[in-house]
C-alpha positions in Angstrom: -18.1 219.2 46.6 -19.3 222.3 45.3 -22.7 222.7 43.4 -24.5 225.7 42.1 -27.6 226.4 44.5 -30.9 225.1 43.4 -34.5 224.3 44.2 -35.0 221.7 47.2 -36.7 218.2 46.3 -39.7 219.6 48.6 -40.5 222.4 46.8 -40.0 220.6 43.4 -42.3 218.3 44.6 -44.9 221.0 45.9 -44.9 222.5 42.6 -45.4 219.2 40.8 -48.6 218.4 42.7 -49.9 222.1 42.5 -49.2 222.1 38.7 -50.6 218.5 38.4 -54.2 219.8 40.0 -54.1 223.1 37.9 -53.8 220.9 34.8 -56.9 218.3 36.0 -58.9 221.5 37.2 -58.5 222.8 33.8 -59.3 220.0 31.9 -62.3 219.4 34.1 -63.5 223.0 33.6 -62.8 223.0 30.0 -64.7 219.7 29.5 -67.8 221.6 31.3 -67.6 224.6 29.2 -67.5 222.6 25.8 -70.5 220.5 27.0 -72.4 223.7 27.6 -71.3 225.7 24.7 -71.3 222.9 21.9 -73.4 220.3 23.0 -76.6 222.1 24.2 -79.0 223.8 22.0 -78.1 227.3 20.9 -79.2 229.8 23.4 -80.9 227.0 26.0 -80.1 226.1 29.3 -82.0 224.4 32.1 -82.4 226.0 35.7 -84.2 223.6 37.5 -87.6 225.4 37.6 -88.0 225.5 33.8 -86.2 226.3 30.5 -85.2 229.7 29.2 -83.0 230.9 26.4 -79.6 232.5 27.1 -77.1 234.0 24.7 -73.7 231.9 25.0 -71.6 235.4 25.0 -73.5 236.1 28.3 -72.8 232.6 29.5 -68.8 232.8 28.8 -68.9 236.4 30.6 -70.7 234.8 33.5 -68.6 231.5 33.6 -65.0 233.3 33.4 -65.2 234.8 37.0 -66.1 231.5 38.5 -63.6 229.9 36.6 -60.8 232.1 38.1 -62.0 231.7 41.5 -61.8 228.0 41.1 -58.5 227.8 39.4 -57.1 230.0 42.2 -58.8 228.1 44.8 -57.3 224.7 43.2 -53.6 226.9 43.4 -53.8 227.7 46.8 -54.9 224.0 47.7 -52.1 222.5 45.4 -49.3 224.8 47.1 -50.3 224.2 50.5 -51.2 220.7 50.4 -48.6 219.5 48.2 -45.6 221.3 50.8 -47.2 219.2 53.6 -47.3 216.0 51.3 -43.9 216.5 50.0 -42.5 217.0 53.6 -44.5 213.9 54.8 -43.2 211.8 52.0 -39.3 213.2 52.5 -39.3 212.4 56.0 -37.5 209.0 55.6 -35.0 210.8 53.3 -34.1 213.3 56.1 -33.2 210.4 58.3 -31.0 208.8 55.9 -29.5 212.3 55.2 -28.7 212.8 58.6 -27.2 209.3 59.2 -25.1 210.2 55.7 -23.7 213.0 57.3 -22.9 211.3 60.6 -20.9 208.6 59.0 -19.0 211.2 56.7 -18.1 212.8 60.2 -16.7 209.2 61.4 -20.0 208.1 63.4 -20.0 204.8 61.6 -22.2 203.3 65.0 -25.3 205.0 64.0 -28.0 203.2 62.3 -31.2 204.6 60.5 -33.3 201.6 61.5 -36.6 203.2 59.6 -40.0 201.6 61.0 -42.9 200.9 58.7 -43.5 198.6 55.7 -41.3 197.6 53.0 -41.0 200.5 50.3 -38.2 202.0 48.2 -37.1 204.5 51.1 -37.0 201.6 53.6 -35.2 199.5 51.2 -32.7 202.2 51.0 -32.4 202.6 54.5 -31.8 198.8 55.2 -29.2 198.6 52.6 -27.4 201.9 54.0 -27.7 200.1 57.6 -26.0 196.8 56.2 -23.4 199.0 54.3 -22.6 201.0 57.8 -22.5 197.7 59.7 -19.8 196.2 57.1 -18.0 199.5 57.2 -17.8 199.7 60.9 -16.6 196.1 61.2 -14.1 196.7 58.5 -12.5 199.5 60.1 -12.4 198.2 63.8 -10.7 195.2 61.9 -8.1 197.5 60.2 -7.6 199.2 63.5 -7.1 196.1 65.2 -4.8 194.8 62.7 -2.7 198.2 62.6 -2.5 198.1 66.4 -1.3 194.3 66.3 1.1 194.9 63.6 2.6 198.0 65.3 3.0 195.6 68.3 4.5 192.6 66.5 6.8 195.0 64.6 7.9 196.8 67.8 9.0 193.7 69.5 11.9 192.5 67.1 13.2 196.4 67.0 13.0 196.7 70.8 15.0 193.5 70.9 17.6 194.6 68.2 17.9 198.1 70.3 18.5 196.1 73.6 20.9 193.7 72.1 23.1 196.9 70.3 22.7 198.6 73.6 24.3 195.9 75.4 27.3 195.3 72.7 27.9 199.1 73.1 28.0 199.0 76.9 30.3 195.8 76.8 32.8 195.8 74.3 34.0 192.4 75.7 30.6 190.6 74.7 31.1 187.8 72.0 30.2 189.6 69.0 29.6 186.2 67.3 26.4 185.2 69.3 25.2 189.1 69.1 25.3 188.4 65.1 23.6 185.3 65.4 20.7 187.0 67.6 20.7 189.9 65.4 20.2 187.8 62.4 17.4 185.7 63.9 15.7 188.8 65.1 16.0 190.6 61.5 15.0 187.8 59.9 11.6 187.7 61.9 11.2 191.3 61.1 11.7 190.8 57.6 9.3 187.8 57.4 6.6 189.8 59.1 7.0 193.0 57.0 6.8 190.6 53.8 3.6 188.9 55.2 2.1 192.3 55.7 2.6 193.4 52.2 1.6 190.1 50.7 -1.9 190.6 53.1 -2.1 194.2 51.7 -1.5 193.0 48.2 -4.1 190.2 48.4 -6.6 192.6 50.3 -6.5 195.4 47.5 -6.9 192.7 44.6 -3.9 194.3 42.7 -2.7 191.1 40.9 -2.5 189.7 37.3 -4.8 186.8 36.7 -3.6 183.8 34.7 -4.5 180.3 34.4 -3.3 178.0 37.2 -3.4 174.5 38.3 -4.0 174.0 42.4 -2.6 170.5 41.9 0.8 171.9 40.5 0.8 174.3 43.6 0.5 171.7 45.9 3.1 169.2 44.6 5.6 172.4 44.3 4.6 173.4 47.9 5.0 169.9 49.4 8.2 169.6 47.8 9.6 173.0 48.9 8.8 172.2 52.7 9.4 168.4 52.7 12.9 169.1 54.4 10.9 171.2 57.4 8.7 168.3 57.4 11.5 165.6 57.7 12.8 167.9 60.7 9.6 168.0 62.6 9.0 164.1 61.8 5.9 164.8 59.6 5.0 162.6 57.0 3.6 164.6 53.8 1.0 163.0 51.5 -0.2 164.6 48.4 -3.0 163.4 45.9 -5.7 164.5 44.0 -6.4 165.5 40.3 -6.0 168.4 37.9 -7.5 171.5 39.2 -7.7 174.5 36.9 -8.5 178.1 38.1 -7.9 181.7 37.5 -6.0 183.8 39.6 -2.2 184.9 40.8 0.2 182.3 40.5 2.3 183.9 43.0 -0.4 184.2 45.5 -2.0 181.1 45.3 1.3 179.4 45.5 1.8 181.7 49.0 -1.8 180.3 49.9 -0.8 176.5 49.1 2.4 176.9 51.0 0.9 178.7 53.9 -1.4 176.0 54.5 1.1 173.2 54.2 3.6 175.0 56.6 0.6 175.7 59.0 0.1 172.0 58.9 3.6 170.9 59.8 4.6 173.0 62.4 1.2 172.4 64.4 1.3 168.8 64.4 2.0 166.3 66.8 5.9 166.2 68.3 6.4 162.8 66.2 5.1 160.6 63.5 2.5 163.4 62.4 0.9 163.2 59.1 -0.2 166.1 56.7 -2.8 165.1 53.6 -2.9 167.7 50.6 -5.7 167.0 48.4 -7.1 168.4 45.4 -10.6 167.9 43.7 -12.7 168.9 41.2 -16.7 169.8 41.6 -19.2 171.1 39.1 -18.6 175.1 39.6 -15.1 175.1 41.9 -11.9 173.5 42.6 -11.1 172.0 46.2 -7.6 172.3 48.1 -7.8 170.4 51.3 -5.0 170.6 53.7 -5.3 168.3 56.7 -2.8 167.4 59.7 -2.8 165.2 62.8 -2.4 167.3 65.9 -4.0 168.2 69.3 -7.8 168.0 69.9 -8.7 171.9 69.1 -11.6 173.9 70.6 -14.7 174.4 67.9 -14.9 177.8 69.5 -11.2 178.8 68.8 -11.0 177.4 65.4 -13.1 180.3 63.6 -10.5 183.0 65.1 -7.5 181.3 63.6 -8.1 183.4 60.4 -7.7 186.8 62.1 -4.2 188.5 62.0 -1.8 187.3 64.8 -4.1 185.1 66.3 -2.0 181.9 66.7 -4.2 180.2 69.0 -2.3 179.1 72.3 -3.3 175.2 71.7 -1.5 175.0 68.4 1.7 177.0 69.3 5.0 175.1 69.5 7.4 176.7 71.4 10.1 175.9 68.6 8.2 177.8 65.8 5.7 179.8 66.8 5.5 181.9 63.5 4.1 185.4 62.7 0.5 184.8 63.4 -0.3 185.9 59.5 -0.2 182.5 58.0 -4.0 181.5 57.9 -4.9 185.4 57.6 -3.0 185.6 54.5 -4.9 182.3 53.2 -8.1 183.9 54.0 -7.1 187.2 52.1 -6.1 185.6 49.1 -9.2 183.2 49.2 -11.5 186.1 49.4 -9.4 188.0 46.3 -10.1 185.2 44.2 -13.5 185.0 44.8 -13.5 181.6 46.8 -14.4 180.4 50.4 -12.5 179.2 53.4 -13.6 176.6 55.7 -11.6 175.5 58.9 -13.0 172.4 60.9 -11.5 170.6 64.0 -10.6 167.1 62.9 -12.3 164.7 65.4 -9.2 162.7 65.9 -7.2 165.8 66.6 -5.9 168.6 64.4 -7.4 170.9 61.6 -9.1 170.2 58.4 -8.8 173.6 55.8 -10.5 173.6 52.8 -10.4 176.2 50.0 -12.9 176.5 47.4 -12.3 178.6 44.4 -14.0 179.4 41.1 -13.2 176.5 38.3 -11.8 177.2 35.0 -13.5 175.4 32.2 -11.2 172.6 30.7 -10.8 173.2 26.9 -12.2 170.3 24.7 -8.9 169.7 23.2 -7.2 169.4 26.7 -9.7 166.6 27.4 -8.7 164.6 24.7 
């Protein structure tokens, strides 16, 4: 960013200190002069050994050289002292500037860690360190996500290429079986791509906000996935009250569907149960999805929201998913200003709780 050259802050502070000293010195000398010239009797001055008479003009002529020497001395002290004082005061700013330049060059691991008691510079340094830590974590997460996404997308593409190579080399191969396998692999690639797009959309916050009732979304998601639940031998139970909030209808429906889908496919082999409930709190609306299932390690549960972290203890061989379900839920929740909590159930399975800001219900609707 091009800027015209200007004076440094250190030089500006130096000139300010020197100018302030000159002004104070001038006022002090002027006060002394006024006292001698206007408040003492005409022609009278006390020398310490006795009184004698002196003309005011003679006093001014003798006082002027002294004033010049004093003002020159004050100017020199102000410039020299102000220069060193400004440099000492701006030392923390130099460290902050160096850290900023390092961050601009891609070094996010650097921290200022400014010592000393709290003041404006140290508050700025601490805030900058916090920002660097968050940026570093975000960049590392994005790099890890990009690597995982590349790996996940490469797998179906590699399978597709292998199937096509086999079909090209063996013309007698059953094309019906090949088409079915290609369809399965292609569906997985499309699902993964769409999930990545949803995740990116939620992270960017680029969506239209409208009035949404989470209880209706929960019922819609349960109705949509009822056939899947029956195939897995899972009973779906929904309950709750009206839960008005503001957000994207499509994204919040995706959030609810992902939670219910996740609860169905990661359940007991038979006679599993999924509970979907909604509720109101003073300032938030709550969506809770619980499911039966195997006992989960409390240390593993928090990692399930990371992209492509399926959790080996919860993966079913017949429906492993793409590893983005809870990651999408986490991003959509954060984009709507809400919170997401994952807790292992004592009897086995998982409890997922989503809290979103509550939309006030109009008085007319309450009646």
